[in-house]
C-alpha positions in Angstrom: -40.5 -41.8 -15.9 -43.5 -40.7 -14.2 -45.9 -38.2 -15.5 -45.3 -36.0 -12.5 -42.2 -34.9 -14.0 -42.2 -31.9 -16.4 -40.5 -30.9 -19.6 -37.2 -29.1 -19.0 -36.8 -25.5 -20.0 -34.9 -26.7 -23.2 -37.7 -28.5 -24.4 -40.2 -25.7 -23.9 -41.8 -25.3 -27.3 -45.5 -25.2 -28.5 -46.3 -28.8 -27.7 -48.8 -30.2 -30.4 -51.9 -32.2 -29.1 -54.7 -33.6 -31.0 -58.1 -34.3 -29.6 -59.9 -36.9 -31.8 -63.6 -37.0 -30.7 -65.8 -39.7 -32.1 -69.5 -38.8 -33.1 -72.5 -41.2 -33.3 -75.8 -39.6 -33.2 -74.9 -36.9 -30.4 -74.7 -33.7 -32.4 -75.6 -31.8 -29.0 -72.7 -33.5 -27.1 -70.0 -33.2 -30.2 -71.0 -29.3 -30.2 -70.5 -28.9 -26.5 -67.3 -30.7 -26.5 -66.0 -28.7 -29.3 -66.9 -25.4 -27.4 -65.0 -26.7 -24.3 -62.0 -27.2 -26.4 -62.2 -24.0 -28.0 -62.6 -22.2 -24.8 -59.4 -23.8 -23.3 -56.2 -22.2 -22.5 -53.4 -23.1 -25.0 -50.5 -20.8 -24.0 -48.0 -23.8 -23.9 -49.5 -25.8 -26.8 -50.7 -26.1 -30.2 -54.1 -27.7 -30.4 -56.0 -29.6 -33.1 -59.4 -30.8 -32.9 -60.7 -33.6 -35.0 -64.2 -34.8 -35.3 -64.6 -38.3 -36.5 -68.0 -38.4 -37.9 -69.5 -41.9 -37.5 -73.4 -40.3 -37.6 -76.1 -42.4 -38.9 -76.5 -39.4 -41.5 -74.4 -37.3 -43.7 -76.1 -34.2 -42.5 -75.9 -34.7 -38.8 -73.1 -32.2 -38.2 -73.8 -29.8 -41.0 -74.4 -27.0 -38.6 -71.2 -27.5 -36.7 -69.1 -28.0 -40.0 -70.6 -24.7 -41.1 -69.8 -22.8 -37.6 -66.2 -24.0 -37.6 -65.5 -24.2 -41.4 -62.9 -21.4 -41.3 -61.4 -22.4 -37.9 -57.8 -23.8 -38.8 -57.5 -26.1 -35.6 -60.8 -27.9 -36.4 -61.3 -30.8 -38.8 -64.3 -33.0 -39.7 -63.7 -36.4 -41.1 -66.7 -38.4 -42.4 -66.6 -42.1 -42.0 -67.1 -44.2 -45.2 -69.4 -46.5 -42.8 -69.9 -46.8 -38.9 -66.4 -48.0 -37.9 -67.0 -48.3 -34.3 -65.2 -46.1 -31.5 -61.7 -46.9 -32.1 -62.1 -47.7 -35.6 -63.4 -44.4 -36.2 -60.5 -42.8 -34.4 -58.0 -44.8 -36.2 -59.3 -43.6 -39.6 -59.3 -40.0 -38.6 -55.7 -40.1 -37.3 -54.4 -41.8 -40.5 -56.6 -39.3 -42.5 -55.4 -36.1 -40.8 -51.9 -36.7 -39.6 -50.6 -39.8 -41.3 -47.2 -40.4 -40.0 -46.7 -37.0 -38.8 -48.3 -37.2 -35.4 -48.6 -34.7 -32.6 -46.7 -35.0 -29.2 -50.2 -36.2 -27.5 -53.2 -37.6 -29.2 -56.4 -37.8 -27.1 -59.3 -40.2 -28.2 -62.4 -39.2 -26.5 -66.3 -39.7 -26.6 -68.2 -37.0 -27.7 -70.1 -37.0 -24.2 -67.0 -35.7 -22.5 -66.9 -32.2 -20.9 -63.3 -30.5 -20.5 -64.1 -29.0 -17.1 -60.5 -27.9 -16.3 -59.9 -24.8 -18.5 -56.1 -25.4 -18.6 -56.3 -29.0 -19.2 -54.2 -28.9 -22.6 -51.6 -26.6 -21.0 -51.2 -29.1 -18.1 -50.8 -31.9 -20.4 -48.1 -30.0 -22.4 -46.0 -29.6 -19.3 -46.0 -33.5 -18.8 -43.0 -35.5 -19.6 -43.5 -37.8 -22.5 -42.7 -40.9 -20.5 -45.6 -43.5 -20.5 -47.5 -44.9 -23.3 -50.7 -43.7 -22.4 -52.4 -41.4 -19.5 -55.5 -42.2 -17.7 -56.9 -38.8 -16.4 -59.6 -38.4 -13.6 -63.0 -38.9 -15.2 -65.9 -37.9 -13.5 -69.1 -40.0 -14.0 -72.1 -37.8 -14.3 -74.2 -40.9 -13.6 -72.5 -41.8 -10.0 -70.2 -38.8 -9.4 -67.3 -41.3 -9.0 -64.0 -41.3 -10.8 -64.0 -43.9 -13.5 -60.3 -44.3 -13.5 -58.4 -46.4 -12.9 -60.3 -48.9 -15.2 -58.3 -51.7 -14.1 -55.3 -51.3 -11.5 -54.0 -54.8 -12.4 -54.1 -57.3 -15.1 -57.2 -59.7 -14.8 -56.4 -63.4 -14.9 -57.2 -65.6 -17.9 -59.8 -67.3 -16.0 -61.6 -63.8 -15.3 -61.4 -63.2 -19.1 -62.8 -66.5 -19.9 -65.7 -65.9 -17.5 -66.3 -62.5 -19.3 -67.0 -64.6 -22.4 -69.4 -67.0 -21.0 -71.6 -64.6 -18.8 -73.1 -62.3 -21.3 -74.2 -65.6 -23.4 -76.8 -66.5 -20.6 -79.4 -63.9 -19.6 -79.4 -64.9 -16.0 -75.7 -64.8 -15.4 -75.8 -61.4 -17.3 -78.5 -60.1 -15.0 -76.4 -61.2 -11.8 -73.3 -59.6 -13.4 -75.0 -56.3 -13.9 -76.6 -56.6 -10.2 -73.2 -57.1 -8.8 -72.0 -54.1 -10.7 -74.6 -51.8 -9.6 -73.9 -53.0 -6.0 -70.4 -52.6 -6.2 -70.7 -49.2 -7.5 -73.2 -48.1 -4.9 -70.6 -49.2 -2.2 -67.7 -47.1 -4.2 -70.3 -44.1 -4.0 -70.5 -44.6 -0.2 -66.7 -44.9 0.2 -66.0 -41.8 -2.0 -68.3 -39.6 0.2 -66.0 -40.4 3.1 -62.8 -40.1 1.3 -63.7 -37.8 -1.8 -60.1 -36.6 -2.6 -58.4 -38.5 -5.5 -54.9 -40.2 -5.3 -52.6 -37.1 -5.2 -49.9 -38.7 -7.4 -49.7 -40.5 -10.6 -49.9 -44.2 -10.1 -49.0 -46.8 -12.8 -52.1 -49.0 -13.7 -53.0 -51.8 -16.1 -55.9 -50.2 -18.3 -57.3 -46.6 -18.9 -61.0 -45.9 -19.2 -62.0 -45.7 -22.7 -64.0 -42.5 -22.6 -60.9 -40.3 -22.7 -57.5 -41.6 -23.3 -54.3 -39.7 -23.6 -51.7 -41.4 -26.0 -48.2 -40.2 -26.1 -46.6 -40.2 -29.4 -44.3 -42.8 -28.2 -47.1 -45.4 -28.1 -47.3 -44.9 -32.0 -43.6 -44.5 -32.4 -43.3 -47.9 -30.9 -45.7 -49.7 -33.1 -48.8 -49.3 -31.3 -52.2 -48.2 -33.2 -55.8 -47.9 -32.6 -56.7 -50.8 -35.0 -58.5 -52.7 -32.5 -60.2 -55.8 -33.5 -63.7 -55.2 -32.2 -66.5 -53.0 -32.9 -66.8 -51.7 -29.2 -66.3 -52.5 -25.8 -62.5 -53.9 -26.2 -60.8 -50.5 -26.3 -59.5 -50.5 -22.6 -57.8 -53.9 -22.7 -56.4 -53.4 -26.2 -54.7 -50.2 -24.9 -53.4 -52.0 -21.9 -52.3 -55.1 -23.7 -50.6 -53.3 -26.5 -48.6 -51.1 -23.9 -47.7 -54.3 -22.3 -46.4 -55.8 -25.1 -44.3 -52.6 -26.1 -43.1 -52.2 -22.7 -44.7 -48.9 -22.0 -46.4 -47.8 -18.8 -50.0 -46.6 -18.5 -50.4 -44.0 -15.8 -53.4 -42.7 -13.9 -53.0 -39.0 -13.4 -55.6 -37.3 -11.3 -54.2 -33.9 -12.0 -55.8 -33.9 -15.3 -59.6 -34.2 -14.9 -62.7 -34.3 -17.3 -66.5 -34.8 -16.9 -68.2 -37.6 -18.7 -72.0 -37.4 -19.3 -72.2 -41.1 -19.9 -73.5 -43.1 -22.6 -75.3 -40.8 -24.7 -74.4 -42.5 -28.0 -74.9 -46.2 -26.9 -78.0 -45.7 -24.7 -80.9 -48.1 -25.3 -79.1 -49.9 -28.1 -80.4 -53.4 -28.6 -76.9 -54.4 -30.1 -74.7 -53.8 -27.0 -75.0 -57.1 -25.5 -73.8 -58.5 -29.0 -70.8 -56.1 -29.1 -70.0 -57.1 -25.5 -69.9 -60.8 -26.5 -67.9 -60.1 -29.4 -65.3 -57.8 -27.6 -65.0 -60.3 -24.9 -64.3 -63.1 -27.4 -61.5 -61.0 -29.1 -59.8 -60.0 -26.1 -59.6 -63.4 -24.7 -58.6 -65.0 -28.2 -56.0 -62.1 -28.9 -54.3 -61.7 -25.5 -55.1 -64.3 -22.9 -54.7 -67.8 -24.4 -51.4 -69.4 -24.1 -51.0 -69.9 -27.9 -51.4 -66.1 -28.3 -49.2 -64.7 -25.5 -47.5 -61.7 -26.9 -43.6 -61.5 -26.5 -42.9 -58.3 -24.6 -40.2 -56.0 -25.4 -39.4 -52.5 -24.2 -39.3 -49.7 -26.8 
């Protein structure tokens, strides 16, 4: 079932949507995202916003907590320690909702802007067919759409190389240069053909900055309990959907803006996290001994 299909009139009700935003040392971005969410049209949905506070200090979001203290749709959940991106989202989801999950669960970076004023109403009209939706994510750094993150599943050899390259400084530098050149070419191409794909398209992996999960993803056995601190989220979602027989769709009718990498900029641990994530993904999903049996939920 494509996400282009809409709910039937009989199913028209207040669709429940939860936005889980993970904060780490990004109070200003979190405040802006909250303001964007509160300014959204919600005629066709019931919105809950959960701030998963992974910040380095307990008091970082005190001003926001005070501002939204009496707002019934906003919750703050303080992490017991820095749990990473999906780790914090997983903890917040379990803490606030338990097994009584909304129709749609969105996991978002704090540095995302909700530029469509009817984003949630648009989502509420979607048929709950796929496991996850990848919206159009416009990068503030390049102006390019960051989705689809991967159209097709990478090979095991590609994933093996992803493990090896970050361990060697020169190879890592070459990889980043290749990425920068490819991004420049994409920017040139996009100026000649700036319009996004007009219809939803089945893809392998969504970009992690803003992933929309259908309730079905969790009902069928999926979760957010990724086994790496950072940088494994996209392929974890892709492989979970693949194992469960659920589709991931790129849907450009939904659009957000990504003011990239506020929380992780200049971190000396980034390369170490990338190595750990590539090891985890290859070990769990791309070795013959760990190939998951696929079944359709």
